[in-house]
N, C-alpha and C positions, 0 to 999 in steps of 0.2 A: 099181724104184728110186725112192726118194723124191726129190722136188725140194727143193733148198736154198731157204731163205728169204733173199732179198737185202734188207737193210735196215739201218737205223741202230738205235741204242739204243732200246729200247721196242717194237720190232717183235715182235708175237706169234709164237711158234713154232707150226708146224703139225706135230703129232705123228701118226704112223701106227702102227698095231699091228703088231708083228713077227708074221709068219705062218710063219717058218721059222728054223732055226738059223743059216743063212748069209744075209746081207743086204748090200746095196750102197747107197752114197750118192755123189753127184757130189762131186768135190774139186777146188777151184781153187787149192789151196795155202794158202788162208786160211779153211778150213772147220773148224767145230767141230761135233762130234757130241754130241748130248744123248741120254742113255739113261735112261728112267724105269722103275724096277722096282716094279711093283705087287704082287709076290708076297710070300709069307711067308718066303722064303729068299733069301740073297744069290745073285747071278749073276756070271759072269765074262764080260767082253767082250774079245775078242781081235781087234786090228786087224792084218791080214795085211801084213807087209812083203814087197814084191815084189822087192826088190833088196838085196844084201848091202851092209853098211857098208864103209868103206874099210879095215877090218881083216878083211874076209871073213866077218863073222858076220851071221846073219839075226836082227834084233832086232824081233820082233813087239811090239806094245804090248799089255799085258795089264792090265786094270783090273777090280777087284771093285766091284760096285754093291750096297750093302747093301739088305736088304729095305725096302720102302716109302720109298725115297729115289731121288734123281736125281743123275747126274754128267754134267759136261761134259768131253769128251775131244777133244784136238786142239791145235794145228793139225797138218796132215799134209804133209810134203814130197812134192811131186808125183812126183819121180824115184824115191823109195823106196816109195811106197804106191799110186800109181795103176796101174790096169790099162789095157788098150787103149781103154777107153771113158771115160777120165778119172774113174774111180770108185775108191773104196776098198772093200775087202771086209772085213766084220767078222762074226765068229762069236759067237753067244750060247750059253752053257751051257744055257739054257732060254729058250723064247720065250713061255711062258704068262704072260699079264698084263704083258708087256713092250711098251713103245712107244718110239719114237725120232723125232728130228727133227735136221735139220742147218741150219746157218746159215753164210753167207759173210760174213766180217768185211770191212766196207768200209774200205779204207785210203786 
């Protein structure tokens, strides 16, 4: 699990290379996930919703990251997305040349 960077505007992100299709990052409810796609094809990032919404539907967050681009995804409601270790689970359609970082937004 990658550590979140705690900081203010201008704090550099610490990226780690994805080494699997399933990954986890700590989520304090004010966490943003950054995914950098260094491949020649777009990838899909799926954030696993652990709890049904009040309408009884499982709403995973699904985001496409175009080739050679980066996207910021989040913030994530702790009740809906956190597992027992206060982490969110995200799945990548491919992990070759993909890196990610997370940051806790200070409020």
